[in-house]
C-alpha positions as CSV (number, residue, x, y, z in Angstrom):
1,X,-14.3,9.0,11.1
2,X,-10.5,9.9,10.0
3,X,-10.4,11.0,6.6
4,X,-7.2,11.1,4.3
5,X,-6.3,12.2,0.9
6,X,-4.4,10.6,-1.7
7,X,-3.0,11.7,-5.1
8,X,-4.2,9.7,-8.0
9,X,-2.9,10.3,-11.8
10,X,-4.5,8.6,-14.9
11,X,-1.3,8.5,-16.8
12,X,-1.1,9.3,-20.7
13,X,-1.9,5.9,-21.6
14,X,-5.0,5.6,-19.6
15,X,-6.2,9.1,-20.9
16,X,-5.7,8.0,-24.6
17,X,-7.5,4.8,-23.9
18,X,-10.6,6.5,-22.7
19,X,-10.1,4.9,-19.0
20,X,-10.8,8.2,-17.1
21,X,-14.6,7.4,-16.7
22,X,-13.8,3.6,-15.7
23,X,-11.4,4.6,-13.0
24,X,-13.2,7.4,-11.5
25,X,-16.1,4.9,-11.2
26,X,-14.0,2.5,-9.4
27,X,-13.1,5.0,-6.7
28,X,-16.5,6.5,-6.5
29,X,-17.9,2.9,-6.2
30,X,-15.7,2.0,-3.3
31,X,-16.8,5.1,-1.4
32,X,-14.0,7.3,-2.0
33,X,-15.0,11.2,-2.5
34,X,-13.3,13.2,-5.3
35,X,-12.3,16.7,-4.0
36,X,-10.0,17.6,-6.9
37,X,-9.4,17.0,-10.5
38,X,-7.7,18.4,-13.5
39,X,-6.6,17.4,-16.9
40,X,-3.3,18.7,-17.8
41,X,-0.1,17.7,-19.6
42,X,2.7,17.9,-17.2
43,X,6.2,19.5,-18.2
44,X,9.3,17.1,-18.2
45,X,10.4,19.2,-15.1
46,X,7.1,18.6,-13.4
47,X,7.6,15.0,-14.2
48,X,11.0,14.8,-13.1
49,X,9.9,16.4,-9.8
50,X,7.1,14.4,-9.4
51,X,9.0,11.1,-9.6
52,X,12.2,12.6,-7.8
53,X,12.4,9.7,-5.3
54,X,12.9,7.2,-8.5
55,X,15.7,9.7,-9.9
56,X,18.5,6.9,-9.1
57,X,16.5,4.1,-11.2
58,X,17.6,3.1,-14.8
59,X,14.0,3.8,-16.0
60,X,13.7,7.3,-14.3
61,X,14.2,9.5,-17.7
62,X,11.8,7.2,-19.7
63,X,9.4,7.1,-17.1
64,X,9.3,11.0,-17.1
65,X,9.3,11.3,-21.0
66,X,6.3,9.1,-21.0
67,X,4.4,11.0,-18.2
68,X,4.8,14.1,-19.7
69,X,4.0,12.8,-23.3
70,X,0.3,13.7,-23.2
71,X,-2.4,14.9,-20.9
72,X,-3.0,13.3,-17.4
73,X,-5.9,13.2,-15.3
74,X,-4.8,14.5,-11.9
75,X,-7.0,13.6,-8.9
76,X,-7.1,13.9,-5.0
77,X,-9.3,11.5,-3.4
78,X,-10.8,11.5,0.1
79,X,-11.9,8.9,2.5
80,X,-10.9,6.3,5.2
81,X,-7.6,4.8,4.4
82,X,-7.7,6.4,0.9
83,X,-3.9,5.9,0.4
84,X,-4.1,2.1,1.1
85,X,-7.3,1.5,-0.3
86,X,-6.4,3.5,-3.7
87,X,-3.3,1.4,-4.0
88,X,-5.2,-2.0,-3.4
89,X,-7.8,-0.6,-6.3
90,X,-4.8,0.1,-8.6
91,X,-3.2,-3.2,-8.2
92,X,0.7,-3.9,-8.3
93,X,2.6,-1.6,-10.1
94,X,3.5,-4.6,-12.6
95,X,-0.1,-5.5,-14.0
96,X,1.4,-9.1,-14.4
97,X,1.4,-9.3,-10.6
98,X,-2.1,-7.6,-10.3
99,X,-5.1,-9.4,-9.3
100,X,-8.3,-9.6,-11.4
101,X,-10.6,-6.9,-10.2
102,X,-8.0,-4.4,-9.9
103,X,-7.3,-1.5,-12.3
104,X,-4.0,-2.8,-13.5
105,X,-5.3,-6.5,-13.4
106,X,-8.1,-5.6,-15.6
107,X,-6.8,-2.8,-18.0
108,X,-3.5,-3.0,-18.6
109,X,-0.6,-5.6,-19.3
110,X,2.8,-4.0,-19.4
111,X,4.4,-2.0,-16.3
112,X,5.7,0.7,-18.8
113,X,1.8,1.4,-19.6
114,X,0.4,0.7,-16.2
115,X,-2.2,3.2,-16.5
116,X,-2.2,5.1,-13.1
117,X,0.1,6.4,-10.5
118,X,-0.9,6.3,-6.8
119,X,0.5,8.0,-3.6
120,X,2.6,5.2,-1.8
121,X,2.0,6.7,1.9
122,X,1.0,9.7,4.1
123,X,4.2,11.7,3.2
124,X,4.2,10.9,-0.4
125,X,0.3,11.7,-0.6
126,X,0.9,15.3,1.0
127,X,4.0,16.2,-1.3
128,X,2.0,15.2,-4.5
129,X,-1.2,16.6,-3.5
130,X,0.6,19.8,-2.6
131,X,2.6,19.5,-5.8
132,X,-0.3,19.3,-8.2
133,X,-2.9,21.2,-6.6
134,X,-3.6,24.9,-4.9
135,X,-5.4,24.8,-1.8
136,X,-8.0,26.6,-3.3
137,X,-8.3,23.8,-6.1
138,X,-9.4,21.4,-3.5
139,X,-13.1,21.1,-2.7
140,X,-14.4,20.4,1.0
141,X,-17.8,19.0,0.5
142,X,-20.4,16.7,2.3
143,X,-21.0,13.5,0.5
144,X,-24.6,12.8,1.1
145,X,-23.9,8.9,1.1
146,X,-21.4,9.0,3.8
147,X,-23.8,7.6,6.2
148,X,-24.3,4.7,4.0
149,X,-20.5,4.0,3.3
150,X,-19.2,4.6,7.0
151,X,-20.5,3.5,10.3
């Protein structure tokens, strides 16, 4: 089995609304393995670096201010197709376009408060994991249920 890692952040609105447990449950229920997690309040500089690819967008400054306005739950998830699968669990960026059963489809209504961030591809995932986590903060462990999740 080929594993990949993805970065998922529960944004300040998700933390404030007490959604950390619900979101972790969905990733675990899907079969992904949590290998890193920390609760932290990003600085505005960290938020700007994290969202650097959106720097030319008109909403960039507001997004960075919001992302650094309170604690986030930064996580690294591992599993088969974790990047694409994680994005599918999250749903469309705009909750209005998210299907029921997705995190955004079920738990939020406004694109400006869409609860989570998820890596958009392998390069972004590698960059974000390395930006938010030191290698020694990531755990390599064997999940006893792998044989029940993967062929």
